[in-house]
N, C-alpha and C positions, 0 to 999 in steps of 0.2 A: 725383895729378890734374894734368893739364896746365893751365898757366896760360892764361887767355883773353887772347890778344894782340889788338891792333886788327885785324890781318889775319884772324885766326880769327873774330872777331866779325863782320867784314864778310862772310866766307864763309858763316857761319851765317845772317845776314840775307838773303843772296841765295838760300840754299836754302829758307828759309821763304817768301820771296816767290814762288819758282818753284813751291813746293808749293801755295800759295794760288791761283796762276794756273791750275794744272792742275786743282785741286779745283773751282773755280768753274763751269766748263762741265759737270763731272760732276754737281754739285748740280742744275743746271737740267735736265740730261738725265734724271736719275733721278726728278725731280718730275713728278707726285705719286706717292708710294710707297704711299698708301692713300687711302681715301675722304676727300674734302674737304667740309667743312661750310661752307655759305654761310648765315651767321646773318642773319635779317631781324628787326630790332628792333621790328617792327610786326605787326599781326594778318594772317591770311590774306586774300587777295582784293584787297588794296590794290596800288597801282602797284609798290612795292618788292618785294612778294611775287611779283607776276606776272612782272616783268622778271628777277628773280633766278632764277626757274624756267626762263625762256628761256635765260639765260646758262648755267645749270647743265647743261641738256640739251646745249647746243652744246659746252661745254667737256669734258663727259664723252665726247662723240664724238671730239673732237680729241686729248685727252690720254690717252684709253684708261683712264680711272679715273672712278669715280663722284663726281659733285658733287651733294650733296643739300642741300636747303633746310631750315633749321630756324627756325621762328618763335619768337621770344622777346620778345613785346610787354610793354609796361609802362613807366611813369614817363617818358613822352615819348620812348621809344627808348633811354633810358639803361641799362636792364637788359641788353638784347641787346648794346649797344656795350661795356659793361663785361665781358661774357663774352669777347668777342673780345680786348679790351685785355689780359686776363689769360691768354689762351691761349698755348700754345707758339708761338714765332715761327718756324714752319717751313713756312708756306704752306698748312697743312691746315685752318686755320680762318680764314675771310674774313668781312667785314662788308659787307652791302648797305646803304649809308647814304643818307640824303637830307639836304636842307638844314635839316630839323628839328634835326639834330645840330649844325649850325654855329650856329644861333640859340640852342641850349641852352648853348653856351659862355658866353653872356652871361646868359641867363635863369636857369640853374641853377648857382649858384656852389658848391654843396656836392656835386657829382657825385663818384663814386669814381674817376674817371679824367679826364684832360685829352685832348681829341681829338688835338691836334697833338703831344703828348708821348708818348702811349701807343699811338697808331695811326699808320700810315704810308700815304700815298696810293699807290694802285695804278693806278686808271683811272676816268675818268668813264664813264657809260653813256648817259644821255639826259636831255633836259629837256622839259618840257611847259608850255605857256602856261596861264594862268588866264583866265577871262572875267569881266568886270565886268557882272553881270546885275542888272536892277532889276525891281521889281514893275510891272506895267502901269498900276497906279493912280498911279505917280509921273509928274508932268507932264513931267519932263526927257526929251528925246529924244536928247540928245548929252552928251558929257562936259562940255563948256563950259556947257551949260544946267544940268547937275547941280551944277557948282561954283557957278554964280551962285545957284541955288536954295538950296544949303547955306549960302552966305554971307548970304543974305537971311533964312534961318531957322536960325540957329546952335543946335545941340543938338537939333533937331527930327527930323533924319534919323537912321536907324540902319542898321548893316550887321551881317550874321550871319556867324559863323565856326564852325569845328569845335572851337574852344577857344583859350585864350590860348597864344601862342607858336607856333601852327601857321602854315604858309605863307599860309593864307587870312587869318588875323588880321594878320600882318605886311604882307601886300599892302595891306590896308585902312589900316593905320597909316602906311605909306609914302605912300599917296595923300593922306592927311590932312596929313602933314608937308610934302609938296611943293606942296600947293594951299592950305594955310593954312585948311582947313575944319574945322568942329567937328561931327563925326559920331559918334554913340554906338556903341560896340561891344557887341553882344549875343552872348555865347558860348553854344554848344550842345554837347551831349555828342558829337556826330558830324556829319559832313557831311550825311547824309541828313536829320537833323532841321533843320539850318540851311537846307537847300534848301527843305524843306517850308514853313518860316517865310516865306521870300521869296515862294514861289508863293502862299501863303495871304494875303500882304499884311501879315503881322504885323511884319515889318521890310521896309525898302525896297530894300536893296542886299546883294549878296554877291559876293565874289571866289571863284569855284569853278573846278574843273578843267574845261577846255573839253569834254572828252568826256563828263563826268558831267552837264553842264548842257545839252548840245546838243539832246537830245530835248525838253526843256522849252522851249528857245528855238524850235525848229521848230514846236512845238505852240501857240506863242503864250502860254504860261503865264508866261513872263518875257521881258524885252526885253534884248538884248545891246547894251551901249553901246560896249564896247571890249575888246580882249584885252591881255594884259600883257607880251608879249614885245617885242623891238625891231623885229621884222618881223611881218607879218600871219600868222595861223594858217592852215595849209592846210585845217583843218577848218571854219573860218569866214572864208573869204577876203574876204567883202564887209564884214566888220566891221573898223573901224580899230583901231590900237593906241592905248593911252593916250598913248604918246609922240607919235604923229602927230596925236592929237586935241586937243593943246594943253598937255600936261604933258611938256616936253622932258626926256629922260634917264630917264623912268620905266621900270623893268623889275622884274618880280617873277615868277619862274617856279618851278616845282617841278623839281628835278633829282635824279638818282640817281648813285651812284658806288660803287666798291669800295675798301675799305681792309683792311689786314692789321695784325697786332700789330707794334709797333716792334721792330726787330731781325731781321725776316724778311730772308733773304739777298737782296741786290740782284738777283742772277741770276734768282731766282724772281719777284720783283716785275716785272722786265723781261719775263720770259716771259709772265706773265699779261697784262701790258699789251699785248703784241704780239698775243696770241691774241684778247683781247677786242676789240681794234681791228679785227682781221680779221672777227670775227663781225658786228659792228655795221656794217661796210662792205658786207656782202652785200646785193645788190639786193632779195632777197626779204624780208630783215629790215627794211630801210629802208622798203620799200613798206608792209609790215604796220604798222610803227610810225607811219608818216605818217597812216594812216587813223585811228589812235588819238590823233593830235595830239602824238606824241613825236618829238623831233628827236635823232638820234644825236650824241653828243659824243665827240671824240677828243683826247687830250692825252698827253704823256709824263708819267711819274710826278712829275717835278719841276714841270712846268707845272700839273698837277692840285693839287699841294701849295700852289703859289702862289695858285691859284684858291680853294682852301679858306680860306686865310688872308685873302684879300680879301673873301670872303663873310662870314666872322666879323666883320671890321671894319665892313663895310657895315651889317649888321643890328644891330650893337652900338650904332651911332649912332641908328638908328631906335628901338630898344628904350629907350635912355636918354632920348631926347626925348619918347617916348610915356609914359614912366614905367611900362612893363610889368613885372609881377611874376608869377611862378608859385608858388602856395602848395604 
């Protein structure tokens, strides 16, 4: 056997590097080699499911391979996320995730996976504002009046949510934290039940998806005090944001994004990011989503990873201060 000299070792290293450089574009060009599953860790009919199907259809057309949606709900999204975390890192199993999974990093300490360790950021998809809606029986007509009323009547107001740890719950807790108010959280099994409770006057407040509550707002069944983005919602343009209504810096949205198992080749991640970015930049897509209150989001994979880490940290502070726990 020939001894490995420094010169020969250097030559071998160059050959390996050249092979990798040649293989990388080939991997991206050959992807996808078979059907791609987009796992939605929530039930059918919700925002994650709806937008996953839109992306799946468009990606199928572009990449000439089937992208199918597979719903795997349960345990606050952790069942579906764990399926993807344990899948082969070849780009053929993707996760449509929401900010429920970033809050789970703090709420659920015994998960079988860690979001930023076992999954890698691919691309954000869109974000949607919530609306702070109140029962017509509540005398407050503005956010400032609500804050004043809550401080004058500590513990007497209540807000409904679809359950502990949901974006609706955390939007309420962030509001309490930033305003120093004492408002009782009343969790329900789902958004529909929580919405009905506010309409019926059983609780006074709810942070709900803009599109889900707009019909009730238009019908006068509830009153919209503010929306939760940093800019006004195109769906409710005459309603101020919580931020501009007197709580500077307040922001609580629902957003969606795509992740893949850690170890998925960078070339595949970059290809998916590029194509998803093209899809959500289409005028027809943007127009349709605007009517639903959804704003397209575009970032590089690295920027999206930074965004995810920031979201985990943001809500960890809120969860800690509120003392939230999920049994």
